[in-house]
Structures are given as C-alpha cells and as structure tokens.
C-alpha positions as CSV (number, residue, x, y, z in Angstrom):
1,X,-17.1,-11.4,5.7
2,X,-17.1,-9.7,2.3
3,X,-15.8,-11.2,-0.8
4,X,-12.3,-10.1,-1.9
5,X,-12.5,-8.7,-5.5
6,X,-10.2,-10.1,-8.1
7,X,-7.4,-8.1,-9.8
8,X,-9.4,-7.8,-13.0
9,X,-12.4,-6.4,-11.1
10,X,-10.6,-3.7,-9.3
11,X,-7.4,-2.5,-10.9
12,X,-7.3,0.5,-13.2
13,X,-4.3,0.8,-15.6
14,X,-1.9,3.5,-14.6
15,X,-2.6,3.4,-10.9
16,X,0.5,1.5,-9.9
17,X,0.8,-1.3,-7.4
18,X,-0.7,0.8,-4.6
19,X,-3.7,1.3,-6.9
20,X,-4.4,-2.4,-6.5
21,X,-4.7,-2.0,-2.7
22,X,-6.8,1.2,-3.1
23,X,-9.2,-0.3,-5.6
24,X,-9.7,-3.4,-3.4
25,X,-10.2,-1.1,-0.4
26,X,-13.0,0.7,-2.1
27,X,-14.6,-2.5,-3.2
28,X,-14.3,-4.4,0.1
29,X,-13.2,-2.1,2.9
30,X,-13.8,-4.6,5.7
31,X,-12.2,-7.6,4.1
32,X,-9.0,-8.8,5.6
33,X,-6.0,-7.5,3.7
34,X,-3.3,-9.2,5.8
35,X,-2.9,-11.2,8.9
36,X,0.5,-12.1,10.2
37,X,1.7,-14.9,12.5
38,X,1.8,-12.5,15.5
39,X,-2.0,-11.9,15.3
40,X,-2.0,-8.5,13.6
41,X,-4.9,-8.2,11.3
42,X,-5.5,-5.3,8.9
43,X,-8.6,-4.7,6.7
44,X,-8.2,-3.2,3.3
45,X,-9.6,0.1,4.6
46,X,-7.1,0.2,7.5
47,X,-4.2,-0.7,5.2
48,X,-5.2,2.0,2.7
49,X,-5.2,4.6,5.4
50,X,-1.8,3.6,6.7
51,X,-0.3,3.4,3.2
52,X,-1.6,6.8,2.3
53,X,-0.2,8.3,5.5
54,X,3.2,6.8,5.2
55,X,3.4,7.6,1.5
56,X,2.5,11.2,2.3
57,X,5.3,11.4,4.9
58,X,7.8,9.8,2.5
59,X,6.8,12.2,-0.3
60,X,7.2,15.2,2.0
61,X,10.7,14.0,2.8
62,X,11.4,14.0,-0.9
63,X,11.3,10.3,-1.8
64,X,11.0,10.0,-5.6
65,X,11.3,7.5,-8.4
66,X,14.8,6.1,-8.6
67,X,15.5,6.6,-4.8
68,X,16.5,3.7,-2.7
69,X,14.5,3.2,0.5
70,X,15.6,0.8,3.2
71,X,12.9,-0.9,5.2
72,X,14.1,-2.6,8.3
73,X,11.3,-4.5,9.9
74,X,10.5,-7.9,11.2
75,X,8.3,-10.1,9.0
76,X,5.0,-8.6,10.2
77,X,2.0,-7.1,8.6
78,X,3.6,-3.6,8.7
79,X,6.2,-4.7,6.0
80,X,3.4,-4.8,3.4
81,X,2.3,-1.3,4.4
82,X,5.8,0.0,4.0
83,X,6.3,-1.6,0.6
84,X,3.1,-0.2,-0.8
85,X,3.8,3.2,0.7
86,X,7.3,3.4,-0.9
87,X,5.7,2.5,-4.2
88,X,3.0,5.2,-3.8
89,X,5.5,7.8,-2.7
90,X,7.6,7.1,-5.8
91,X,4.5,7.6,-8.0
92,X,3.7,10.9,-6.3
93,X,7.2,12.3,-7.0
94,X,8.4,10.9,-10.3
95,X,11.7,12.8,-10.2
96,X,14.0,12.4,-13.2
97,X,14.8,8.7,-13.1
C-alpha cells in the first residue's frame, strides 16, 4: 500500500478543499481515501474521478458560490464525494457572493 502524503506535501494554496483531494490523488492514486462501515472503499484516484464528475454536473446545473445545496444521503463513503463536489462546483462558478 502506498504512503498517504501529508497536507504540507500536497496542497497548493488557492486550490480549495477539493485541491487537497486532487493533490493527494496525484501523489498516491491507489491509496485508500475512504472506507465506510458498509464496506465501500474508494481510492484517491476513484474519489477524484467521482468528485470531478459530480462537480461538473453541478456546475452545468448552475451551482455557484453562495448557493445552498442539500445533500440527503446515509452516512456512507458517497457523502464525502458529494461534499467535495459541491465545494469544487462553487469554485468553478464563483458567482457574485
């Protein structure tokens, strides 16, 4: 299993919270990002792909900074994906807020 990089090793200023995930994904793509109690396991690379896809969808739907987004999910690995995706969509579409 690859070593998970530290925050100081991976994060670039100005990349937002999703930038943390993306940087870690590039440094250790096969490392485990999250494992939930239901047995779902996502690597950093898989998580990045899902976050980018959902963030793109939300951006196309017009989600921007200042918008409220409701996430209704059970406590599973997918909740982390949704939270990172909303943060990334807001960065893509700064809006006026």
